[in-house]
C-alpha positions in Angstrom: -23.5 -53.3 -68.9 -23.4 -49.9 -67.4 -26.6 -47.6 -67.6 -26.3 -44.3 -68.7 -27.8 -42.2 -65.9 -26.8 -44.6 -62.6 -27.2 -43.1 -59.5 -28.7 -39.5 -61.3 -31.3 -37.8 -59.7 -33.2 -36.3 -62.8 -36.4 -34.0 -62.5 -39.2 -34.5 -65.6 -41.6 -31.3 -64.9 -44.5 -31.9 -66.8 -43.9 -36.4 -66.6 -47.2 -37.4 -66.4 -48.2 -38.0 -69.9 -46.6 -38.0 -73.8 -42.7 -37.1 -74.5 -42.5 -36.4 -70.4 -43.9 -39.4 -69.1 -41.7 -41.4 -72.0 -38.8 -39.6 -71.1 -39.0 -40.1 -67.4 -39.5 -43.9 -67.9 -36.5 -43.8 -69.9 -34.5 -42.2 -67.3 -35.5 -44.5 -64.7 -34.8 -47.6 -66.9 -30.9 -45.7 -67.5 -30.5 -45.7 -63.6 -31.4 -42.5 -62.8 -34.4 -41.9 -59.9 -36.9 -39.7 -61.0 -39.0 -36.6 -59.8 -42.0 -36.3 -62.0 -44.4 -33.2 -61.6 -47.8 -32.7 -62.6 -50.7 -30.4 -62.4 -53.4 -33.2 -61.8 -52.5 -35.8 -58.5 -54.8 -38.9 -60.3 -52.4 -39.2 -63.6 -49.3 -38.0 -61.4 -50.0 -41.3 -59.0 -50.3 -43.5 -62.2 -47.2 -41.5 -63.7 -45.1 -42.8 -60.8 -46.6 -46.3 -61.1 -45.6 -46.8 -64.2 -42.4 -45.3 -64.2 -40.8 -47.1 -60.9 -37.9 -45.6 -59.8 -39.9 -42.4 -59.0 -41.2 -39.5 -56.9 -43.8 -37.3 -57.9 -44.8 -34.0 -56.9 -47.7 -32.2 -57.6 -46.6 -28.9 -59.4 -48.2 -26.2 -61.9 -44.7 -24.8 -63.3 -46.3 -21.3 -63.4 -46.7 -20.9 -59.8 -43.8 -19.7 -57.5 -44.8 -20.9 -54.6 -45.7 -24.1 -56.0 -41.8 -24.1 -57.5 -40.6 -23.1 -54.2 -42.4 -26.2 -52.5 -40.7 -28.6 -55.5 -37.2 -27.2 -55.0 -37.6 -27.5 -51.3 -38.5 -31.1 -51.0 -35.7 -31.9 -53.2 -33.1 -30.2 -51.5 -34.1 -32.2 -48.3 -34.8 -35.8 -49.8 -32.0 -35.6 -52.4 -29.8 -32.3 -52.1 -28.8 -32.3 -55.8 -30.1 -32.3 -59.3 -27.8 -34.1 -61.7 -30.9 -33.8 -64.7 -33.6 -31.2 -65.1 -35.8 -31.5 -68.2 -37.9 -28.4 -68.4 -41.0 -30.1 -70.4 -43.5 -28.6 -68.8 -45.9 -26.5 -71.1 -48.7 -25.9 -73.9 -50.3 -24.0 -76.0 -53.8 -23.9 -78.1 -54.7 -22.5 -81.4 -56.2 -19.0 -82.2 -55.7 -17.0 -85.2 -54.2 -13.5 -85.4 -57.6 -11.7 -84.6 -59.1 -13.8 -82.3 -56.0 -13.7 -79.7 -57.0 -12.9 -76.5 -55.2 -11.9 -73.4 -56.0 -15.2 -71.2 -54.6 -17.6 -74.3 -51.5 -15.6 -74.3 -51.3 -15.6 -70.3 -51.4 -19.1 -70.5 -49.4 -20.4 -72.8 -46.2 -18.0 -72.2 -46.7 -18.6 -67.9 -46.4 -22.3 -69.1 -44.1 -22.2 -72.0 -41.9 -19.2 -70.9 -42.6 -17.9 -67.3 -42.6 -21.3 -66.2 -39.6 -22.4 -67.7 -37.6 -19.5 -66.7 -38.4 -19.5 -63.2 -37.7 -23.7 -63.0 -34.4 -23.4 -63.8 -33.6 -20.5 -61.9 -35.0 -21.7 -58.8 -33.1 -25.1 -59.6 -30.1 -23.2 -59.8 -28.5 -24.2 -56.4 -29.4 -28.0 -56.9 -28.0 -28.2 -60.0 -24.7 -30.3 -59.9 -21.5 -28.7 -61.3 -21.9 -30.3 -64.8 -25.3 -30.8 -64.7 -27.8 -31.2 -67.8 -30.5 -29.0 -68.5 -32.3 -29.9 -71.1 -35.6 -27.4 -72.5 -38.4 -28.5 -74.2 -38.8 -26.3 -77.6 -40.6 -27.4 -81.1 -40.1 -27.4 -84.3 -43.2 -24.1 -84.0 -40.7 -22.1 -83.1 -38.7 -22.0 -86.3 -41.6 -22.0 -88.9 -44.8 -20.9 -89.5 -48.2 -22.6 -88.5 -51.4 -20.9 -89.0 -53.3 -20.3 -85.7 -50.2 -20.8 -83.7 -48.4 -17.9 -83.5 -49.1 -17.5 -79.8 -47.4 -21.0 -78.9 -44.7 -20.7 -81.8 -43.5 -17.7 -80.3 -43.3 -19.2 -76.9 -41.1 -21.9 -78.1 -38.9 -19.4 -79.8 -38.0 -18.0 -76.6 -37.4 -21.0 -75.0 -34.6 -21.7 -77.8 -33.1 -18.0 -76.9 -33.0 -19.0 -73.4 -30.6 -22.1 -74.4 -28.2 -19.8 -76.0 -27.9 -17.2 -73.6 -27.9 -19.6 -70.2 -24.8 -21.6 -71.5 -22.9 -18.2 -71.0 -24.2 -17.9 -67.9 -23.8 -21.1 -66.4 -20.0 -21.7 -68.1 -18.3 -21.5 -65.0 -20.2 -24.5 -63.6 -19.9 -26.5 -66.9 -23.9 -27.2 -66.9 -24.9 -27.8 -70.4 -28.2 -26.3 -71.3 -29.6 -27.7 -74.4 -33.1 -27.6 -76.4 -35.0 -30.6 -77.4 -37.4 -29.3 -80.5 -39.8 -32.9 -81.4 -42.0 -32.5 -84.6 -45.4 -33.7 -84.7 -45.5 -36.2 -81.7 -48.5 -38.5 -81.3 -49.3 -37.4 -77.9 -52.7 -36.1 -75.5 -51.5 -32.8 -75.9 -51.1 -32.9 -80.2 -54.4 -35.1 -80.9 -56.5 -32.3 -78.0 -55.6 -29.6 -80.5 -58.8 -31.2 -82.9 -61.1 -31.3 -79.9 -62.7 -34.6 -78.0 -63.8 -36.1 -81.6 -62.1 -39.3 -82.5 -61.9 -38.7 -86.4 -61.0 -34.8 -86.0 -57.8 -36.2 -84.1 -57.3 -38.5 -86.8 -57.5 -36.1 -89.1 -55.0 -33.9 -87.5 -52.7 -36.8 -87.6 -52.8 -37.3 -90.9 -52.3 -33.6 -91.9 -49.3 -33.4 -89.7 -48.0 -37.4 -91.6 -48.3 -35.5 -94.6 -45.7 -32.5 -93.8 -43.3 -35.0 -92.4 -40.2 -36.6 -94.6 -40.7 -39.8 -92.9 -44.4 -40.0 -93.5 -45.7 -40.0 -90.1 -46.0 -38.5 -86.9 -43.0 -39.2 -84.2 -43.5 -41.6 -81.4 -43.1 -40.1 -77.8 -40.1 -43.1 -77.0 -38.2 -41.5 -79.9 -38.6 -38.1 -78.0 -37.1 -39.9 -74.4 -34.2 -41.7 -76.5 -32.8 -38.1 -77.8 -33.0 -36.5 -74.2 -31.1 -39.5 -73.0 -28.5 -38.7 -74.9 -29.1 -35.0 -73.9 -29.0 -36.0 -70.3 -25.9 -38.8 -70.0 -22.2 -38.5 -70.9 -22.9 -39.2 -74.4 -23.4 -35.6 -75.0 -20.3 -34.2 -72.8 -19.6 -31.8 -75.5 -22.9 -30.8 -76.8 -23.6 -27.3 -75.5 -27.0 -24.6 -76.4 -27.6 -26.5 -79.6 -31.6 -27.2 -80.8 -31.9 -30.6 -81.4 -34.7 -31.5 -83.6 -36.7 -34.8 -83.6 -38.9 -34.2 -86.4 -38.8 -36.5 -88.8 -36.8 -34.1 -90.9 -39.8 -31.6 -91.0 -38.0 -28.2 -90.4 -35.4 -29.5 -92.5 -36.9 -28.7 -95.8 
């Protein structure tokens, strides 16, 4: 049986844990050589070992010089990019009245600036007909207490996809947004702090909001990412694909 990404060169930013790692594993299992990025070398080395057919490059996606180094190396070693999964990002919770400039700069630097310049700097290497996938969030289309900065950053990501498909239509490059609901990842449980009971309480709270009655698994997002990366979605462009158990559909 032919694998869906046989011979493709795929980049997964923020590929050391959670959704990024699960997606990198799926891409590799479908035949792609996967280049994963992360900010911490130890986690990056572990991810490469877990993925198999992968290369790890230490990159902070909000740092322009490090992005330049990333794409210079990709150009030298691979020459092109067929799939670009722009997944690096994150955020924290602060209510209006407590939001700081530091929190804003960190969140928008990672989720907006980093996304924008990752895609822009990748453009010369993107093959015609390539697939670009941006990680959005259900937070970007709804309200969550103390999460406005993160939500606004993900709304911006969604807007990027709508506009970039017009900028790139001459090259047949597809740009889609993949928006997870609550997924059991280190990033999500970390919002509750280090206490295991509080982390489980947060997961239980999110599960109570989901029509399917549970939070998602990173591999469930990864399978949707394979769809958007492959020719199975050849006429899918500019969409926001919710993989959320129905939470943002009610």
